[in-house]
Structure formats: structure tokens, C-alpha cells
TORKOL-4160 file (C-alpha; in steps of 0.2 Angstrom, whole numbers, padded with zeros to 4 digits, m for minus):
460
<pt num="1" X="0387" Y="1336" Z="0306"/>
<pt num="2" X="0387" Y="1328" Z="0289"/>
<pt num="3" X="0384" Y="1310" Z="0289"/>
<pt num="4" X="0385" Y="1309" Z="0270"/>
<pt num="5" X="0403" Y="1316" Z="0269"/>
<pt num="6" X="0409" Y="1305" Z="0283"/>
<pt num="7" X="0401" Y="1290" Z="0275"/>
<pt num="8" X="0409" Y="1294" Z="0258"/>
<pt num="9" X="0426" Y="1296" Z="0266"/>
<pt num="10" X="0425" Y="1280" Z="0276"/>
<pt num="11" X="0419" Y="1270" Z="0261"/>
<pt num="12" X="0433" Y="1277" Z="0250"/>
<pt num="13" X="0447" Y="1273" Z="0264"/>
<pt num="14" X="0440" Y="1256" Z="0267"/>
<pt num="15" X="0441" Y="1252" Z="0248"/>
<pt num="16" X="0459" Y="1260" Z="0247"/>
<pt num="17" X="0465" Y="1249" Z="0262"/>
<pt num="18" X="0456" Y="1234" Z="0257"/>
<pt num="19" X="0446" Y="1232" Z="0273"/>
<pt num="20" X="0431" Y="1220" Z="0272"/>
<pt num="21" X="0421" Y="1228" Z="0286"/>
<pt num="22" X="0422" Y="1245" Z="0296"/>
<pt num="23" X="0412" Y="1254" Z="0308"/>
<pt num="24" X="0414" Y="1273" Z="0313"/>
<pt num="25" X="0405" Y="1284" Z="0326"/>
<pt num="26" X="0407" Y="1302" Z="0330"/>
<pt num="27" X="0400" Y="1312" Z="0344"/>
<pt num="28" X="0399" Y="1331" Z="0344"/>
<pt num="29" X="0388" Y="1338" Z="0358"/>
<pt num="30" X="0371" Y="1331" Z="0357"/>
<pt num="31" X="0374" Y="1325" Z="0339"/>
<pt num="32" X="0379" Y="1307" Z="0336"/>
<pt num="33" X="0382" Y="1298" Z="0319"/>
<pt num="34" X="0387" Y="1281" Z="0315"/>
<pt num="35" X="0393" Y="1275" Z="0298"/>
<pt num="36" X="0398" Y="1258" Z="0292"/>
<pt num="37" X="0404" Y="1250" Z="0276"/>
<pt num="38" X="0407" Y="1232" Z="0271"/>
<pt num="39" X="0403" Y="1215" Z="0279"/>
<pt num="40" X="0406" Y="1205" Z="0295"/>
<pt num="41" X="0413" Y="1190" Z="0285"/>
<pt num="42" X="0419" Y="1187" Z="0268"/>
<pt num="43" X="0413" Y="1169" Z="0268"/>
<pt num="44" X="0396" Y="1173" Z="0277"/>
<pt num="45" X="0393" Y="1191" Z="0273"/>
<pt num="46" X="0381" Y="1202" Z="0284"/>
<pt num="47" X="0382" Y="1221" Z="0283"/>
<pt num="48" X="0392" Y="1229" Z="0297"/>
<pt num="49" X="0381" Y="1241" Z="0307"/>
<pt num="50" X="0382" Y="1251" Z="0323"/>
<pt num="51" X="0378" Y="1235" Z="0333"/>
<pt num="52" X="0392" Y="1224" Z="0326"/>
<pt num="53" X="0404" Y="1218" Z="0338"/>
<pt num="54" X="0423" Y="1220" Z="0335"/>
<pt num="55" X="0437" Y="1214" Z="0346"/>
<pt num="56" X="0443" Y="1230" Z="0356"/>
<pt num="57" X="0460" Y="1223" Z="0361"/>
<pt num="58" X="0469" Y="1236" Z="0372"/>
<pt num="59" X="0454" Y="1248" Z="0372"/>
<pt num="60" X="0448" Y="1236" Z="0386"/>
<pt num="61" X="0461" Y="1244" Z="0397"/>
<pt num="62" X="0450" Y="1260" Z="0399"/>
<pt num="63" X="0436" Y="1249" Z="0407"/>
<pt num="64" X="0448" Y="1240" Z="0419"/>
<pt num="65" X="0455" Y="1257" Z="0424"/>
<pt num="66" X="0438" Y="1265" Z="0427"/>
<pt num="67" X="0433" Y="1250" Z="0438"/>
<pt num="68" X="0448" Y="1252" Z="0449"/>
<pt num="69" X="0445" Y="1270" Z="0450"/>
<pt num="70" X="0427" Y="1266" Z="0456"/>
<pt num="71" X="0435" Y="1254" Z="0469"/>
<pt num="72" X="0447" Y="1268" Z="0474"/>
<pt num="73" X="0432" Y="1281" Z="0476"/>
<pt num="74" X="0423" Y="1268" Z="0487"/>
<pt num="75" X="0439" Y="1267" Z="0498"/>
<pt num="76" X="0442" Y="1249" Z="0494"/>
<pt num="77" X="0459" Y="1252" Z="0486"/>
<pt num="78" X="0472" Y="1265" Z="0487"/>
<pt num="79" X="0481" Y="1269" Z="0471"/>
<pt num="80" X="0497" Y="1273" Z="0480"/>
<pt num="81" X="0497" Y="1257" Z="0490"/>
<pt num="82" X="0508" Y="1242" Z="0485"/>
<pt num="83" X="0500" Y="1229" Z="0474"/>
<pt num="84" X="0505" Y="1217" Z="0487"/>
<pt num="85" X="0492" Y="1225" Z="0499"/>
<pt num="86" X="0479" Y="1216" Z="0488"/>
<pt num="87" X="0489" Y="1202" Z="0480"/>
<pt num="88" X="0500" Y="1197" Z="0494"/>
<pt num="89" X="0507" Y="1182" Z="0485"/>
<pt num="90" X="0514" Y="1193" Z="0471"/>
<pt num="91" X="0532" Y="1188" Z="0467"/>
<pt num="92" X="0542" Y="1195" Z="0453"/>
<pt num="93" X="0560" Y="1193" Z="0446"/>
<pt num="94" X="0566" Y="1206" Z="0458"/>
<pt num="95" X="0560" Y="1206" Z="0476"/>
<pt num="96" X="0562" Y="1225" Z="0479"/>
<pt num="97" X="0551" Y="1228" Z="0463"/>
<pt num="98" X="0538" Y="1216" Z="0469"/>
<pt num="99" X="0537" Y="1225" Z="0486"/>
<pt num="100" X="0536" Y="1243" Z="0478"/>
<pt num="101" X="0525" Y="1242" Z="0463"/>
<pt num="102" X="0509" Y="1252" Z="0466"/>
<pt num="103" X="0492" Y="1251" Z="0458"/>
<pt num="104" X="0496" Y="1268" Z="0450"/>
<pt num="105" X="0511" Y="1260" Z="0442"/>
<pt num="106" X="0501" Y="1247" Z="0434"/>
<pt num="107" X="0488" Y="1260" Z="0428"/>
<pt num="108" X="0500" Y="1272" Z="0420"/>
<pt num="109" X="0513" Y="1258" Z="0414"/>
<pt num="110" X="0527" Y="1263" Z="0425"/>
<pt num="111" X="0528" Y="1247" Z="0435"/>
<pt num="112" X="0544" Y="1242" Z="0425"/>
<pt num="113" X="0536" Y="1226" Z="0419"/>
<pt num="114" X="0540" Y="1219" Z="0402"/>
<pt num="115" X="0525" Y="1218" Z="0389"/>
<pt num="116" X="0517" Y="1201" Z="0394"/>
<pt num="117" X="0519" Y="1183" Z="0396"/>
<pt num="118" X="0514" Y="1173" Z="0381"/>
<pt num="119" X="0499" Y="1162" Z="0383"/>
<pt num="120" X="0504" Y="1144" Z="0379"/>
<pt num="121" X="0487" Y="1136" Z="0381"/>
<pt num="122" X="0494" Y="1126" Z="0396"/>
<pt num="123" X="0492" Y="1126" Z="0414"/>
<pt num="124" X="0481" Y="1138" Z="0424"/>
<pt num="125" X="0476" Y="1152" Z="0412"/>
<pt num="126" X="0466" Y="1162" Z="0425"/>
<pt num="127" X="0472" Y="1178" Z="0433"/>
<pt num="128" X="0478" Y="1169" Z="0448"/>
<pt num="129" X="0488" Y="1157" Z="0436"/>
<pt num="130" X="0496" Y="1173" Z="0428"/>
<pt num="131" X="0501" Y="1180" Z="0445"/>
<pt num="132" X="0510" Y="1163" Z="0449"/>
<pt num="133" X="0520" Y="1165" Z="0432"/>
<pt num="134" X="0525" Y="1183" Z="0434"/>
<pt num="135" X="0542" Y="1179" Z="0441"/>
<pt num="136" X="0546" Y="1173" Z="0423"/>
<pt num="137" X="0543" Y="1190" Z="0416"/>
<pt num="138" X="0558" Y="1201" Z="0414"/>
<pt num="139" X="0559" Y="1218" Z="0422"/>
<pt num="140" X="0565" Y="1233" Z="0412"/>
<pt num="141" X="0566" Y="1247" Z="0424"/>
<pt num="142" X="0564" Y="1250" Z="0443"/>
<pt num="143" X="0546" Y="1254" Z="0447"/>
<pt num="144" X="0540" Y="1273" Z="0444"/>
<pt num="145" X="0556" Y="1277" Z="0434"/>
<pt num="146" X="0549" Y="1277" Z="0416"/>
<pt num="147" X="0533" Y="1272" Z="0406"/>
<pt num="148" X="0534" Y="1256" Z="0396"/>
<pt num="149" X="0517" Y="1249" Z="0390"/>
<pt num="150" X="0513" Y="1232" Z="0399"/>
<pt num="151" X="0499" Y="1220" Z="0396"/>
<pt num="152" X="0504" Y="1210" Z="0411"/>
<pt num="153" X="0503" Y="1226" Z="0422"/>
<pt num="154" X="0484" Y="1228" Z="0417"/>
<pt num="155" X="0481" Y="1209" Z="0419"/>
<pt num="156" X="0488" Y="1210" Z="0437"/>
<pt num="157" X="0477" Y="1225" Z="0440"/>
<pt num="158" X="0462" Y="1213" Z="0435"/>
<pt num="159" X="0468" Y="1201" Z="0448"/>
<pt num="160" X="0467" Y="1216" Z="0461"/>
<pt num="161" X="0449" Y="1218" Z="0456"/>
<pt num="162" X="0445" Y="1200" Z="0459"/>
<pt num="163" X="0454" Y="1200" Z="0476"/>
<pt num="164" X="0445" Y="1216" Z="0482"/>
<pt num="165" X="0427" Y="1211" Z="0476"/>
<pt num="166" X="0428" Y="1193" Z="0478"/>
<pt num="167" X="0421" Y="1190" Z="0461"/>
<pt num="168" X="0428" Y="1183" Z="0445"/>
<pt num="169" X="0435" Y="1198" Z="0435"/>
<pt num="170" X="0421" Y="1197" Z="0421"/>
<pt num="171" X="0407" Y="1198" Z="0434"/>
<pt num="172" X="0416" Y="1212" Z="0444"/>
<pt num="173" X="0417" Y="1222" Z="0428"/>
<pt num="174" X="0399" Y="1219" Z="0424"/>
<pt num="175" X="0393" Y="1226" Z="0441"/>
<pt num="176" X="0406" Y="1240" Z="0443"/>
<pt num="177" X="0405" Y="1247" Z="0426"/>
<pt num="178" X="0397" Y="1238" Z="0411"/>
<pt num="179" X="0379" Y="1237" Z="0418"/>
<pt num="180" X="0378" Y="1254" Z="0427"/>
<pt num="181" X="0384" Y="1263" Z="0411"/>
<pt num="182" X="0371" Y="1253" Z="0400"/>
<pt num="183" X="0384" Y="1244" Z="0389"/>
<pt num="184" X="0374" Y="1228" Z="0385"/>
<pt num="185" X="0384" Y="1224" Z="0370"/>
<pt num="186" X="0401" Y="1226" Z="0378"/>
<pt num="187" X="0406" Y="1208" Z="0383"/>
<pt num="188" X="0420" Y="1196" Z="0387"/>
<pt num="189" X="0422" Y="1178" Z="0379"/>
<pt num="190" X="0416" Y="1170" Z="0363"/>
<pt num="191" X="0400" Y="1163" Z="0372"/>
<pt num="192" X="0394" Y="1181" Z="0373"/>
<pt num="193" X="0401" Y="1187" Z="0356"/>
<pt num="194" X="0393" Y="1173" Z="0346"/>
<pt num="195" X="0375" Y="1177" Z="0351"/>
<pt num="196" X="0377" Y="1194" Z="0343"/>
<pt num="197" X="0382" Y="1200" Z="0326"/>
<pt num="198" X="0401" Y="1201" Z="0326"/>
<pt num="199" X="0415" Y="1204" Z="0314"/>
<pt num="200" X="0427" Y="1191" Z="0308"/>
<pt num="201" X="0445" Y="1197" Z="0308"/>
<pt num="202" X="0457" Y="1195" Z="0293"/>
<pt num="203" X="0476" Y="1196" Z="0291"/>
<pt num="204" X="0484" Y="1199" Z="0274"/>
<pt num="205" X="0496" Y="1185" Z="0269"/>
<pt num="206" X="0512" Y="1186" Z="0259"/>
<pt num="207" X="0501" Y="1181" Z="0244"/>
<pt num="208" X="0491" Y="1198" Z="0246"/>
<pt num="209" X="0475" Y="1188" Z="0250"/>
<pt num="210" X="0465" Y="1190" Z="0266"/>
<pt num="211" X="0464" Y="1175" Z="0277"/>
<pt num="212" X="0452" Y="1173" Z="0292"/>
<pt num="213" X="0461" Y="1177" Z="0309"/>
<pt num="214" X="0462" Y="1162" Z="0321"/>
<pt num="215" X="0459" Y="1164" Z="0336"/>
<pt num="216" X="0446" Y="1177" Z="0335"/>
<pt num="217" X="0453" Y="1188" Z="0349"/>
<pt num="218" X="0471" Y="1192" Z="0351"/>
<pt num="219" X="0473" Y="1178" Z="0363"/>
<pt num="220" X="0467" Y="1160" Z="0363"/>
<pt num="221" X="0450" Y="1156" Z="0369"/>
<pt num="222" X="0451" Y="1151" Z="0388"/>
<pt num="223" X="0465" Y="1164" Z="0391"/>
<pt num="224" X="0455" Y="1173" Z="0404"/>
<pt num="225" X="0472" Y="1180" Z="0411"/>
<pt num="226" X="0472" Y="1193" Z="0396"/>
<pt num="227" X="0454" Y="1199" Z="0399"/>
<pt num="228" X="0459" Y="1214" Z="0409"/>
<pt num="229" X="0472" Y="1220" Z="0397"/>
<pt num="230" X="0463" Y="1216" Z="0380"/>
<pt num="231" X="0448" Y="1204" Z="0381"/>
<pt num="232" X="0433" Y="1215" Z="0377"/>
<pt num="233" X="0422" Y="1215" Z="0362"/>
<pt num="234" X="0410" Y="1229" Z="0358"/>
<pt num="235" X="0401" Y="1239" Z="0345"/>
<pt num="236" X="0402" Y="1257" Z="0339"/>
<pt num="237" X="0385" Y="1261" Z="0347"/>
<pt num="238" X="0392" Y="1255" Z="0364"/>
<pt num="239" X="0408" Y="1264" Z="0362"/>
<pt num="240" X="0400" Y="1280" Z="0359"/>
<pt num="241" X="0390" Y="1278" Z="0375"/>
<pt num="242" X="0406" Y="1274" Z="0384"/>
<pt num="243" X="0413" Y="1290" Z="0377"/>
<pt num="244" X="0398" Y="1300" Z="0383"/>
<pt num="245" X="0400" Y="1292" Z="0400"/>
<pt num="246" X="0419" Y="1298" Z="0400"/>
<pt num="247" X="0413" Y="1316" Z="0395"/>
<pt num="248" X="0400" Y="1316" Z="0409"/>
<pt num="249" X="0400" Y="1317" Z="0427"/>
<pt num="250" X="0401" Y="1299" Z="0433"/>
<pt num="251" X="0383" Y="1295" Z="0432"/>
<pt num="252" X="0382" Y="1287" Z="0449"/>
<pt num="253" X="0397" Y="1276" Z="0445"/>
<pt num="254" X="0411" Y="1288" Z="0450"/>
<pt num="255" X="0412" Y="1305" Z="0458"/>
<pt num="256" X="0416" Y="1318" Z="0445"/>
<pt num="257" X="0433" Y="1323" Z="0452"/>
<pt num="258" X="0438" Y="1305" Z="0452"/>
<pt num="259" X="0432" Y="1302" Z="0434"/>
<pt num="260" X="0441" Y="1318" Z="0428"/>
<pt num="261" X="0457" Y="1313" Z="0437"/>
<pt num="262" X="0459" Y="1299" Z="0424"/>
<pt num="263" X="0463" Y="1313" Z="0411"/>
<pt num="264" X="0476" Y="1322" Z="0421"/>
<pt num="265" X="0494" Y="1318" Z="0416"/>
<pt num="266" X="0504" Y="1307" Z="0428"/>
<pt num="267" X="0519" Y="1305" Z="0417"/>
<pt num="268" X="0526" Y="1312" Z="0401"/>
<pt num="269" X="0529" Y="1302" Z="0385"/>
<pt num="270" X="0544" Y="1305" Z="0374"/>
<pt num="271" X="0543" Y="1304" Z="0355"/>
<pt num="272" X="0527" Y="1293" Z="0355"/>
<pt num="273" X="0513" Y="1293" Z="0342"/>
<pt num="274" X="0502" Y="1286" Z="0356"/>
<pt num="275" X="0502" Y="1303" Z="0365"/>
<pt num="276" X="0512" Y="1317" Z="0374"/>
<pt num="277" X="0509" Y="1309" Z="0391"/>
<pt num="278" X="0499" Y="1296" Z="0401"/>
<pt num="279" X="0484" Y="1300" Z="0413"/>
<pt num="280" X="0477" Y="1285" Z="0422"/>
<pt num="281" X="0476" Y="1273" Z="0407"/>
<pt num="282" X="0472" Y="1287" Z="0394"/>
<pt num="283" X="0485" Y="1293" Z="0382"/>
<pt num="284" X="0485" Y="1312" Z="0382"/>
<pt num="285" X="0487" Y="1322" Z="0366"/>
<pt num="286" X="0489" Y="1341" Z="0363"/>
<pt num="287" X="0477" Y="1345" Z="0349"/>
<pt num="288" X="0480" Y="1363" Z="0345"/>
<pt num="289" X="0480" Y="1367" Z="0363"/>
<pt num="290" X="0465" Y="1356" Z="0367"/>
<pt num="291" X="0466" Y="1340" Z="0378"/>
<pt num="292" X="0463" Y="1324" Z="0368"/>
<pt num="293" X="0462" Y="1307" Z="0378"/>
<pt num="294" X="0462" Y="1291" Z="0368"/>
<pt num="295" X="0467" Y="1273" Z="0367"/>
<pt num="296" X="0470" Y="1261" Z="0353"/>
<pt num="297" X="0469" Y="1242" Z="0352"/>
<pt num="298" X="0477" Y="1229" Z="0340"/>
<pt num="299" X="0470" Y="1212" Z="0340"/>
<pt num="300" X="0472" Y="1197" Z="0328"/>
<pt num="301" X="0466" Y="1205" Z="0312"/>
<pt num="302" X="0456" Y="1218" Z="0321"/>
<pt num="303" X="0460" Y="1236" Z="0326"/>
<pt num="304" X="0451" Y="1249" Z="0337"/>
<pt num="305" X="0453" Y="1267" Z="0341"/>
<pt num="306" X="0444" Y="1279" Z="0353"/>
<pt num="307" X="0448" Y="1297" Z="0355"/>
<pt num="308" X="0439" Y="1310" Z="0366"/>
<pt num="309" X="0441" Y="1329" Z="0366"/>
<pt num="310" X="0432" Y="1334" Z="0382"/>
<pt num="311" X="0433" Y="1353" Z="0379"/>
<pt num="312" X="0423" Y="1351" Z="0363"/>
<pt num="313" X="0411" Y="1337" Z="0369"/>
<pt num="314" X="0418" Y="1326" Z="0355"/>
<pt num="315" X="0423" Y="1308" Z="0352"/>
<pt num="316" X="0427" Y="1297" Z="0337"/>
<pt num="317" X="0427" Y="1278" Z="0337"/>
<pt num="318" X="0435" Y="1268" Z="0323"/>
<pt num="319" X="0434" Y="1249" Z="0321"/>
<pt num="320" X="0441" Y="1239" Z="0307"/>
<pt num="321" X="0442" Y="1220" Z="0303"/>
<pt num="322" X="0459" Y="1218" Z="0294"/>
<pt num="323" X="0477" Y="1218" Z="0298"/>
<pt num="324" X="0489" Y="1226" Z="0296"/>
<pt num="325" X="0479" Y="1239" Z="0286"/>
<pt num="326" X="0466" Y="1242" Z="0299"/>
<pt num="327" X="0478" Y="1253" Z="0309"/>
<pt num="328" X="0482" Y="1265" Z="0295"/>
<pt num="329" X="0463" Y="1265" Z="0290"/>
<pt num="330" X="0459" Y="1270" Z="0308"/>
<pt num="331" X="0472" Y="1283" Z="0308"/>
<pt num="332" X="0466" Y="1291" Z="0292"/>
<pt num="333" X="0448" Y="1292" Z="0299"/>
<pt num="334" X="0454" Y="1300" Z="0315"/>
<pt num="335" X="0463" Y="1313" Z="0306"/>
<pt num="336" X="0449" Y="1317" Z="0294"/>
<pt num="337" X="0437" Y="1318" Z="0309"/>
<pt num="338" X="0448" Y="1330" Z="0319"/>
<pt num="339" X="0450" Y="1341" Z="0304"/>
<pt num="340" X="0432" Y="1342" Z="0298"/>
<pt num="341" X="0423" Y="1343" Z="0315"/>
<pt num="342" X="0436" Y="1352" Z="0326"/>
<pt num="343" X="0447" Y="1361" Z="0313"/>
<pt num="344" X="0462" Y="1352" Z="0320"/>
<pt num="345" X="0475" Y="1348" Z="0307"/>
<pt num="346" X="0489" Y="1336" Z="0311"/>
<pt num="347" X="0506" Y="1342" Z="0306"/>
<pt num="348" X="0516" Y="1327" Z="0298"/>
<pt num="349" X="0534" Y="1326" Z="0305"/>
<pt num="350" X="0548" Y="1326" Z="0291"/>
<pt num="351" X="0563" Y="1315" Z="0293"/>
<pt num="352" X="0580" Y="1321" Z="0289"/>
<pt num="353" X="0591" Y="1314" Z="0275"/>
<pt num="354" X="0599" Y="1297" Z="0278"/>
<pt num="355" X="0616" Y="1298" Z="0287"/>
<pt num="356" X="0625" Y="1281" Z="0287"/>
<pt num="357" X="0636" Y="1285" Z="0302"/>
<pt num="358" X="0621" Y="1289" Z="0312"/>
<pt num="359" X="0611" Y="1274" Z="0305"/>
<pt num="360" X="0625" Y="1261" Z="0310"/>
<pt num="361" X="0624" Y="1266" Z="0328"/>
<pt num="362" X="0607" Y="1259" Z="0329"/>
<pt num="363" X="0607" Y="1244" Z="0318"/>
<pt num="364" X="0604" Y="1228" Z="0327"/>
<pt num="365" X="0590" Y="1217" Z="0335"/>
<pt num="366" X="0580" Y="1223" Z="0350"/>
<pt num="367" X="0568" Y="1212" Z="0360"/>
<pt num="368" X="0554" Y="1211" Z="0372"/>
<pt num="369" X="0548" Y="1195" Z="0379"/>
<pt num="370" X="0537" Y="1190" Z="0364"/>
<pt num="371" X="0543" Y="1200" Z="0350"/>
<pt num="372" X="0559" Y="1206" Z="0341"/>
<pt num="373" X="0562" Y="1222" Z="0332"/>
<pt num="374" X="0576" Y="1222" Z="0319"/>
<pt num="375" X="0584" Y="1238" Z="0313"/>
<pt num="376" X="0594" Y="1237" Z="0297"/>
<pt num="377" X="0602" Y="1246" Z="0283"/>
<pt num="378" X="0595" Y="1243" Z="0266"/>
<pt num="379" X="0605" Y="1252" Z="0253"/>
<pt num="380" X="0604" Y="1271" Z="0257"/>
<pt num="381" X="0590" Y="1269" Z="0270"/>
<pt num="382" X="0587" Y="1263" Z="0287"/>
<pt num="383" X="0573" Y="1250" Z="0290"/>
<pt num="384" X="0563" Y="1243" Z="0305"/>
<pt num="385" X="0554" Y="1226" Z="0306"/>
<pt num="386" X="0544" Y="1219" Z="0320"/>
<pt num="387" X="0538" Y="1202" Z="0322"/>
<pt num="388" X="0533" Y="1188" Z="0335"/>
<pt num="389" X="0549" Y="1178" Z="0340"/>
<pt num="390" X="0551" Y="1163" Z="0328"/>
<pt num="391" X="0552" Y="1151" Z="0342"/>
<pt num="392" X="0536" Y="1157" Z="0349"/>
<pt num="393" X="0528" Y="1155" Z="0332"/>
<pt num="394" X="0535" Y="1138" Z="0330"/>
<pt num="395" X="0529" Y="1132" Z="0347"/>
<pt num="396" X="0511" Y="1138" Z="0344"/>
<pt num="397" X="0498" Y="1126" Z="0337"/>
<pt num="398" X="0487" Y="1141" Z="0332"/>
<pt num="399" X="0490" Y="1154" Z="0318"/>
<pt num="400" X="0497" Y="1171" Z="0325"/>
<pt num="401" X="0496" Y="1188" Z="0317"/>
<pt num="402" X="0509" Y="1192" Z="0304"/>
<pt num="403" X="0523" Y="1204" Z="0309"/>
<pt num="404" X="0527" Y="1220" Z="0301"/>
<pt num="405" X="0540" Y="1218" Z="0287"/>
<pt num="406" X="0555" Y="1230" Z="0285"/>
<pt num="407" X="0549" Y="1248" Z="0282"/>
<pt num="408" X="0559" Y="1264" Z="0280"/>
<pt num="409" X="0562" Y="1275" Z="0295"/>
<pt num="410" X="0570" Y="1292" Z="0297"/>
<pt num="411" X="0578" Y="1302" Z="0311"/>
<pt num="412" X="0569" Y="1318" Z="0316"/>
<pt num="413" X="0580" Y="1333" Z="0320"/>
<pt num="414" X="0576" Y="1346" Z="0332"/>
<pt num="415" X="0569" Y="1332" Z="0343"/>
<pt num="416" X="0578" Y="1328" Z="0359"/>
<pt num="417" X="0596" Y="1322" Z="0356"/>
<pt num="418" X="0593" Y="1317" Z="0338"/>
<pt num="419" X="0588" Y="1299" Z="0342"/>
<pt num="420" X="0570" Y="1301" Z="0339"/>
<pt num="421" X="0563" Y="1293" Z="0323"/>
<pt num="422" X="0547" Y="1291" Z="0312"/>
<pt num="423" X="0542" Y="1276" Z="0302"/>
<pt num="424" X="0538" Y="1282" Z="0284"/>
<pt num="425" X="0529" Y="1268" Z="0276"/>
<pt num="426" X="0520" Y="1251" Z="0278"/>
<pt num="427" X="0507" Y="1246" Z="0291"/>
<pt num="428" X="0515" Y="1256" Z="0305"/>
<pt num="429" X="0517" Y="1272" Z="0295"/>
<pt num="430" X="0517" Y="1288" Z="0306"/>
<pt num="431" X="0522" Y="1278" Z="0322"/>
<pt num="432" X="0536" Y="1288" Z="0331"/>
<pt num="433" X="0549" Y="1281" Z="0343"/>
<pt num="434" X="0567" Y="1284" Z="0350"/>
<pt num="435" X="0583" Y="1275" Z="0353"/>
<pt num="436" X="0590" Y="1276" Z="0371"/>
<pt num="437" X="0608" Y="1276" Z="0376"/>
<pt num="438" X="0619" Y="1271" Z="0391"/>
<pt num="439" X="0631" Y="1283" Z="0400"/>
<pt num="440" X="0644" Y="1279" Z="0387"/>
<pt num="441" X="0633" Y="1284" Z="0372"/>
<pt num="442" X="0630" Y="1266" Z="0366"/>
<pt num="443" X="0612" Y="1263" Z="0360"/>
<pt num="444" X="0604" Y="1250" Z="0372"/>
<pt num="445" X="0586" Y="1251" Z="0368"/>
<pt num="446" X="0572" Y="1256" Z="0356"/>
<pt num="447" X="0555" Y="1263" Z="0360"/>
<pt num="448" X="0540" Y="1259" Z="0349"/>
<pt num="449" X="0522" Y="1259" Z="0352"/>
<pt num="450" X="0525" Y="1264" Z="0370"/>
<pt num="451" X="0536" Y="1249" Z="0374"/>
<pt num="452" X="0554" Y="1248" Z="0377"/>
<pt num="453" X="0563" Y="1234" Z="0367"/>
<pt num="454" X="0581" Y="1231" Z="0374"/>
<pt num="455" X="0595" Y="1229" Z="0362"/>
<pt num="456" X="0600" Y="1210" Z="0361"/>
<pt num="457" X="0612" Y="1210" Z="0346"/>
<pt num="458" X="0622" Y="1224" Z="0339"/>
<pt num="459" X="0627" Y="1224" Z="0321"/>
<pt num="460" X="0645" Y="1222" Z="0317"/>
């Protein structure tokens, strides 16, 4: 493997996207290389290296899922059992759903739960407190009927780990996974982060300037209820060790068949840039006939990506400390690594020309609990914007990540029923999704980033 070529590409891309600090790692068989560029902080700069901690956000879910698989292998949980077997106090907006949801539904995002409950900084912010608030969370589908990415589902899975082990979630994770795998720099909470070298996140404001992200993680300090779904910080060095564990045989943590079960498809995904299907937590990709298993994370001014290709004993890790351009930076590095190390070239989907009649059918506002997605016609193009709901922004006494302004999208023909689309510009460029219809053919939802946004307002 050429470290020099990778370092040159990473530096060029970091400069092109304006990212203050990035770290990239590649694993290929017995070879391992790490490259980094830039600084941990613009105000107090230190060079980023392979030990610098970044916020992993949703890559954290791969650790939570692996811990539950260990508990399953030890006979302490059954993935097909109702969650109420372990959390009997669970109540949801629908009693039937609360009784039926299984652990597997949580792990492959088929529980029918909306994305998450917004942490308002008040009340009980533990996992037990989250469970008490779950009746407020909308349900978007009956359990087991369709995938829709849910942070709340993984946070509930974390409460199962607490109940079964009798330990606080973070202590349970340390003993079940982090310590046995040797991940000494993979930690929860600012108390652990601040005694190590760490990257400050940045968001680009409307003035084009980078501003430090506050809070440091995606969720406010003290929101332990979001640790299972997105609370970890880690380094490129530790993430390559994590990838090597996933490529191995369980190393005394999990029996090999249980570890490998996580990469077997449990449900397919339609028109998703996240993957072609879901295993247990892992998003599965067809890479020229080879299986790719990966997960990304988007925090507050920080973005993480991990992709593993078991057949080639390969993994790539990308960490970047600026939003929204950290996402396209990471995607560009992943594509480069796949092409240069494995010979896998991603074919870009080409949208069809603008069709106003088709566009008018999908124009409107779509919502999940915390965010809204607006589809509009701008001249002779269709655009999509995503943002945190205004009322949530106004009620928060802390800064929140900026949204994604209106960016062009185009329909993809030859795909399903013609309701699939791709974003063609901006910070979400390359993301794919689809619009769903009811029995009368009326558009009722939009899928983006694995999440179903239900239609709230239809344009006149």
C-alpha cells in the first residue's frame, strides 16, 4: 500500500473541502496505514494524528450491537424475544407495538419507532428516563414491516444492556466489548475525552466562516440517554483495531458464527446510499460482487465513516472535524480507497431531465420528530432542504448544527416505480432516497438517510 499516495489525496481533499483536521486509516491484510492532515483546533492547534479522538456519533451503534450479540451468545438475551422481557416498564404510543417489538427489531431498525426524542436538557436524562418518555415518540409503522433508522431504538437497546447486566451502560460496554478488544481510547463522556488529544468540531456558518461546534458531541453533555446510539469518541488507531476485530473470529468476546451473523442481511433497503440491506446494525453493500459492511456517523461538526470488506481483509476509516463538508470529504476518501486498493469503482447514478408534472406530485413538507424536509420547485429544477424544526432551534439554549439548504435533486428512471431520487449538489450530494405513496397513488412520505419523513404539508 502506498502511504504517500493516500496522504497526498487526503491533504488535497481536506484543502478542497476546507476541513481543519482529518484522520484516515486503511487496513489491507497485515498492512495498516494511517494518515492525517491539519489540526485539532483552529484556536489552539495541535497536529491531528492516529490517536486524536473524534466524535463517532452513530458509528457507536456498531459497538452497542456487538455487546448485545455477546449477551445473546451467553444466553442472557434472545434477539427474537420482546423487548418487554427485559424492560417490562416499556410503554409506547401504541400498546400492541410495545408488546411486539423485539431486540432484533431494534438492531435492524424495523421497530417502527421514529428517529429520536430531542434532549431538552431537563428531567431524567438517563436511559431509564428515556424509556419513561418513549410514549411521546411517534410510531411510523408496525414492528417488523419496514426499516426506518431510529436513534431511539438503539438507546432503548442500551437500556436492555443495563437491565441484563445490572451495570450502568458505559461500564457494561467497557467490560463486554471495549476492554476485551483493547480499545483504550474509545470512550464515553467529556471527562474521558478531555484527558486525551481530541478534535474540536466546526460548522460553516452563512458567512462562510467556520465556527466551533457547541456542544462538542451531537447531544448535550449529561445526555447519557444518547450514548448507545451515538455517544462514543475514538481514534483512527482504535477504529482500525475495531475493524480487525470484526474481520476476525471473535477473539474470546463472541463465537465466530455469532460475529459473522451480524453481516448477514436481515432486511433489504430500497434506494438508499447507506446500503442495499441491513445486517445486525451493519449497512450492507454490494461492491462488485463483494460484501461491504459499514456505518457512518454525523455529529455536531464531526463526521465518521467505517467500511469493512471481509473477503479482502480490508477496512477504511475516515474522520473529519467540519460540517457539512466532512460528509462529502469522507465519501470522496472512501471512493478513492475502494478504487485504489480493491479496484472497485462506484458508478454514479444519472438523474433524468426535469419533469414539472412529476415534480409537483412530491412538492411539500415532510417531517420526523425533530427535523423537517422541504421539497420545492425552483425554476426548472426540484430541490430538497433538511433542517431541525424551527421551534426546536428556538427552544434550545445551545447552538445546534446548521441544516442543509435547498439543493437540487433528480429522479432516477429504471428504478422501482420511478419515485427514487438522488441529491446532485451540496453537502448531501450523492445521497439517494425515494418517495412512498398510498393506495391511491398520493405521495405520503420521503425516505432520506434511511429515515422515513411523513408528509405533513402538500403544496397547492
